[in-house]
PAPA-814790 format. One record per residue (C-alpha): residue in one letter; x negated, y, z. Coordinates in steps of 0.02 Angstrom, whole numbers, padded with zeros to 5 digits. Layout:
! residues N
+---+--------+--------+--------+
: r :     px :     py :     pz :
+---+--------+--------+--------+
: a :      X :      Y :      Z :
...
+---+--------+--------+--------+
END
This chain:
! residues 278
+---+--------+--------+--------+
: r :     px :     py :     pz :
+---+--------+--------+--------+
: x :  02191 : -01141 :  04394 :
: x :  02126 : -01184 :  04224 :
: x :  02243 : -01289 :  04099 :
: x :  02198 : -01416 :  03979 :
: x :  02234 : -01392 :  03779 :
: x :  02345 : -01525 :  03744 :
: x :  02345 : -01486 :  03545 :
: x :  02172 : -01527 :  03470 :
: x :  02136 : -01404 :  03302 :
: x :  02120 : -01491 :  03173 :
: x :  01960 : -01553 :  03091 :
: x :  01891 : -01493 :  02941 :
: x :  01941 : -01647 :  02845 :
: x :  02114 : -01629 :  02887 :
: x :  02105 : -01457 :  02829 :
: x :  02023 : -01494 :  02660 :
: x :  02171 : -01628 :  02656 :
: x :  02297 : -01496 :  02685 :
: x :  02230 : -01381 :  02555 :
: x :  02195 : -01507 :  02427 :
: x :  02351 : -01626 :  02428 :
: x :  02499 : -01510 :  02489 :
: x :  02570 : -01347 :  02416 :
: x :  02674 : -01290 :  02571 :
: x :  02530 : -01179 :  02646 :
: x :  02447 : -01020 :  02586 :
: x :  02286 : -01115 :  02556 :
: x :  02365 : -01259 :  02451 :
: x :  02463 : -01162 :  02336 :
: x :  02317 : -01046 :  02300 :
: x :  02201 : -01185 :  02275 :
: x :  02342 : -01265 :  02147 :
: x :  02353 : -01103 :  02065 :
: x :  02173 : -01103 :  02016 :
: x :  02167 : -01272 :  01978 :
: x :  02298 : -01244 :  01863 :
: x :  02203 : -01111 :  01787 :
: x :  02052 : -01211 :  01768 :
: x :  02144 : -01357 :  01674 :
: x :  02231 : -01241 :  01553 :
: x :  02058 : -01157 :  01518 :
: x :  01990 : -01336 :  01497 :
: x :  02121 : -01399 :  01377 :
: x :  02078 : -01236 :  01278 :
: x :  01909 : -01275 :  01266 :
: x :  01937 : -01441 :  01227 :
: x :  02049 : -01397 :  01071 :
: x :  01941 : -01255 :  01012 :
: x :  01791 : -01376 :  01008 :
: x :  01880 : -01492 :  00890 :
: x :  01883 : -01348 :  00758 :
: x :  01736 : -01366 :  00662 :
: x :  01691 : -01177 :  00610 :
: x :  01713 : -01130 :  00806 :
: x :  01625 : -01268 :  00865 :
: x :  01472 : -01237 :  00751 :
: x :  01469 : -01033 :  00799 :
: x :  01501 : -01049 :  00976 :
: x :  01438 : -01232 :  01019 :
: x :  01324 : -01169 :  01157 :
: x :  01461 : -01073 :  01257 :
: x :  01584 : -01199 :  01229 :
: x :  01454 : -01322 :  01291 :
: x :  01417 : -01222 :  01441 :
: x :  01589 : -01186 :  01486 :
: x :  01632 : -01367 :  01475 :
: x :  01488 : -01413 :  01593 :
: x :  01533 : -01276 :  01737 :
: x :  01720 : -01345 :  01705 :
: x :  01680 : -01527 :  01740 :
: x :  01561 : -01481 :  01880 :
: x :  01701 : -01376 :  01963 :
: x :  01820 : -01560 :  01936 :
: x :  01686 : -01663 :  01999 :
: x :  01660 : -01567 :  02162 :
: x :  01856 : -01576 :  02170 :
: x :  01865 : -01757 :  02148 :
: x :  01741 : -01778 :  02283 :
: x :  01835 : -01668 :  02403 :
: x :  01984 : -01770 :  02376 :
: x :  01889 : -01941 :  02412 :
: x :  01821 : -01878 :  02556 :
: x :  01969 : -01801 :  02627 :
: x :  02087 : -01940 :  02649 :
: x :  02058 : -02092 :  02769 :
: x :  02078 : -02238 :  02642 :
: x :  01977 : -02180 :  02470 :
: x :  02011 : -02325 :  02378 :
: x :  02193 : -02286 :  02397 :
: x :  02147 : -02110 :  02288 :
: x :  02018 : -02177 :  02175 :
: x :  02129 : -02314 :  02114 :
: x :  02278 : -02222 :  02096 :
: x :  02368 : -02152 :  01929 :
: x :  02309 : -01989 :  01960 :
: x :  02132 : -02027 :  02040 :
: x :  02100 : -02141 :  01871 :
: x :  02151 : -02001 :  01767 :
: x :  02029 : -01880 :  01870 :
: x :  01904 : -01983 :  01849 :
: x :  01919 : -02040 :  01654 :
: x :  01931 : -01835 :  01614 :
: x :  01780 : -01806 :  01710 :
: x :  01659 : -01941 :  01667 :
: x :  01643 : -01901 :  01471 :
: x :  01533 : -01768 :  01493 :
: x :  01392 : -01849 :  01610 :
: x :  01409 : -02007 :  01480 :
: x :  01367 : -01885 :  01347 :
: x :  01176 : -01875 :  01432 :
: x :  01157 : -02062 :  01449 :
: x :  01231 : -02119 :  01263 :
: x :  01218 : -02066 :  01096 :
: x :  01371 : -02052 :  00997 :
: x :  01497 : -02022 :  01150 :
: x :  01581 : -01869 :  01075 :
: x :  01729 : -01978 :  01021 :
: x :  01766 : -01972 :  01215 :
: x :  01804 : -01786 :  01207 :
: x :  01976 : -01840 :  01184 :
: x :  01978 : -01916 :  01363 :
: x :  01945 : -01741 :  01421 :
: x :  02126 : -01702 :  01379 :
: x :  02189 : -01811 :  01482 :
: x :  02170 : -01672 :  01628 :
: x :  02330 : -01589 :  01552 :
: x :  02422 : -01734 :  01660 :
: x :  02361 : -01676 :  01811 :
: x :  02488 : -01506 :  01796 :
: x :  02612 : -01646 :  01842 :
: x :  02530 : -01661 :  02005 :
: x :  02503 : -01478 :  02029 :
: x :  02689 : -01430 :  01982 :
: x :  02754 : -01523 :  02155 :
: x :  02820 : -01377 :  02226 :
: x :  02947 : -01418 :  02360 :
: x :  03112 : -01352 :  02262 :
: x :  03052 : -01452 :  02099 :
: x :  03042 : -01630 :  02192 :
: x :  03202 : -01661 :  02239 :
: x :  03266 : -01627 :  02068 :
: x :  03139 : -01746 :  01994 :
: x :  03180 : -01879 :  02109 :
: x :  03355 : -01869 :  02060 :
: x :  03311 : -01869 :  01879 :
: x :  03208 : -02033 :  01900 :
: x :  03350 : -02108 :  01999 :
: x :  03468 : -02076 :  01862 :
: x :  03360 : -02143 :  01724 :
: x :  03336 : -02311 :  01820 :
: x :  03513 : -02314 :  01858 :
: x :  03554 : -02292 :  01669 :
: x :  03434 : -02410 :  01604 :
: x :  03569 : -02559 :  01570 :
: x :  03675 : -02443 :  01489 :
: x :  03540 : -02358 :  01375 :
: x :  03465 : -02529 :  01343 :
: x :  03618 : -02588 :  01272 :
: x :  03661 : -02431 :  01181 :
: x :  03483 : -02453 :  01099 :
: x :  03527 : -02641 :  01053 :
: x :  03687 : -02565 :  00970 :
: x :  03582 : -02437 :  00870 :
: x :  03469 : -02566 :  00812 :
: x :  03591 : -02685 :  00736 :
: x :  03700 : -02539 :  00668 :
: x :  03533 : -02469 :  00571 :
: x :  03504 : -02669 :  00512 :
: x :  03688 : -02673 :  00456 :
: x :  03667 : -02484 :  00350 :
: x :  03503 : -02524 :  00294 :
: x :  03545 : -02690 :  00213 :
: x :  03714 : -02607 :  00128 :
: x :  03616 : -02469 :  00079 :
: x :  03482 : -02596 :  00005 :
: x :  03638 : -02693 : -00095 :
: x :  03697 : -02520 : -00165 :
: x :  03528 : -02436 : -00203 :
: x :  03430 : -02584 : -00228 :
: x :  03443 : -02576 : -00427 :
: x :  03406 : -02392 : -00438 :
: x :  03232 : -02317 : -00443 :
: x :  03259 : -02224 : -00262 :
: x :  03153 : -02321 : -00153 :
: x :  03263 : -02455 : -00077 :
: x :  03142 : -02603 : -00119 :
: x :  03181 : -02709 :  00008 :
: x :  03282 : -02743 :  00178 :
: x :  03139 : -02679 :  00295 :
: x :  03132 : -02523 :  00187 :
: x :  03298 : -02489 :  00193 :
: x :  03319 : -02518 :  00379 :
: x :  03184 : -02392 :  00399 :
: x :  03259 : -02263 :  00283 :
: x :  03442 : -02291 :  00399 :
: x :  03354 : -02266 :  00563 :
: x :  03259 : -02109 :  00498 :
: x :  03421 : -02040 :  00452 :
: x :  03530 : -02103 :  00591 :
: x :  03410 : -01994 :  00709 :
: x :  03419 : -01849 :  00592 :
: x :  03247 : -01847 :  00554 :
: x :  03267 : -01837 :  00367 :
: x :  03073 : -01878 :  00303 :
: x :  03151 : -01875 :  00110 :
: x :  03025 : -02001 :  00074 :
: x :  03168 : -02109 :  00014 :
: x :  03344 : -02044 : -00041 :
: x :  03500 : -02122 : -00129 :
: x :  03546 : -02072 : -00304 :
: x :  03703 : -02155 : -00314 :
: x :  03879 : -02072 : -00278 :
: x :  03913 : -02218 : -00160 :
: x :  03732 : -02218 : -00070 :
: x :  03759 : -02016 : -00052 :
: x :  03915 : -02060 :  00020 :
: x :  03859 : -02193 :  00141 :
: x :  03713 : -02077 :  00179 :
: x :  03829 : -01924 :  00228 :
: x :  03929 : -02032 :  00352 :
: x :  03764 : -02099 :  00423 :
: x :  03703 : -01922 :  00464 :
: x :  03869 : -01867 :  00541 :
: x :  03866 : -02025 :  00637 :
: x :  03691 : -01972 :  00698 :
: x :  03744 : -01821 :  00795 :
: x :  03868 : -01921 :  00892 :
: x :  03743 : -02043 :  00918 :
: x :  03605 : -01934 :  00991 :
: x :  03724 : -01865 :  01104 :
: x :  03779 : -02036 :  01216 :
: x :  03617 : -02061 :  01294 :
: x :  03609 : -01876 :  01372 :
: x :  03798 : -01905 :  01429 :
: x :  03761 : -02066 :  01493 :
: x :  03598 : -01994 :  01617 :
: x :  03704 : -01832 :  01650 :
: x :  03828 : -01941 :  01725 :
: x :  03715 : -02032 :  01835 :
: x :  03619 : -01870 :  01893 :
: x :  03772 : -01793 :  01938 :
: x :  03803 : -01939 :  02058 :
: x :  03648 : -01933 :  02151 :
: x :  03629 : -01843 :  02333 :
: x :  03537 : -01701 :  02352 :
: x :  03371 : -01746 :  02469 :
: x :  03269 : -01605 :  02536 :
: x :  03094 : -01666 :  02514 :
: x :  02912 : -01570 :  02532 :
: x :  02750 : -01594 :  02473 :
: x :  02686 : -01676 :  02644 :
: x :  02558 : -01785 :  02592 :
: x :  02507 : -01937 :  02725 :
: x :  02321 : -01918 :  02766 :
: x :  02309 : -02108 :  02812 :
: x :  02390 : -02182 :  02660 :
: x :  02419 : -02035 :  02534 :
: x :  02601 : -02063 :  02500 :
: x :  02690 : -01920 :  02459 :
: x :  02873 : -01862 :  02444 :
: x :  02943 : -01862 :  02620 :
: x :  03091 : -01785 :  02682 :
: x :  03079 : -01607 :  02762 :
: x :  03138 : -01694 :  02949 :
: x :  03012 : -01824 :  02940 :
: x :  02881 : -01857 :  03070 :
: x :  02822 : -02036 :  03008 :
: x :  02754 : -02088 :  02842 :
: x :  02884 : -02198 :  02737 :
: x :  02740 : -02281 :  02665 :
: x :  02632 : -02328 :  02822 :
: x :  02716 : -02261 :  02981 :
: x :  02563 : -02134 :  03016 :
: x :  02618 : -01979 :  03100 :
: x :  02626 : -01847 :  02988 :
: x :  02621 : -01702 :  03132 :
: x :  02455 : -01764 :  03210 :
: x :  02323 : -01770 :  03054 :
+---+--------+--------+--------+
END
């Protein structure tokens, strides 16, 4: 007696989707590793091309290398489009636009003269690293951090508003103290700029108080700055510690492209598609 097979072997599109969009399988991890290396190499070439002496000496080599990398990225872009059921979801997504904008400049250089300025768009490839580094052990932590930042939004907004008011007050005080001196405090806006630079402990040094009272106030602002810098970190840390751990994986929905599914998820949290029957 013969028995019929109930489990269909995945077609080539499903297999391609699994390799490109997911990082839980050996093939997916290898693909992401190769892609990561190519992205880093392409960014190095973009940086070297901006150095006049290097570009003059190795222009042909850099140009050929960039064409090879551009063709590889073009093939990857096409593979991403054809491996999903709804190509428009990927094409008009954030990473889809990044992929397109970072690939098209080289082709435009063939059609239009003076498009060398678009070389900066190729640096957008670096943003793709965030998609590649979506390994399962990092996704939960990144989700918790995003939730902590959203939960801290109101508190941080109030804190920044307070810092802005404090900077205006301190800048006005310094203008009153140093305004008659030749120390650079020529107006209240310029004095507020100094207060912000000092309060954040950046300290450009383009403006500096010269009177004893002004130097005393500046010293207090510098000390106050160290305490102010620590406050947002504390706010986010408290919210982060309140977040629950959720185990997620790199499973990507073949139907809509949604990611960040729980380990035990069977259906897509976005469209309800069966994740196990792609």
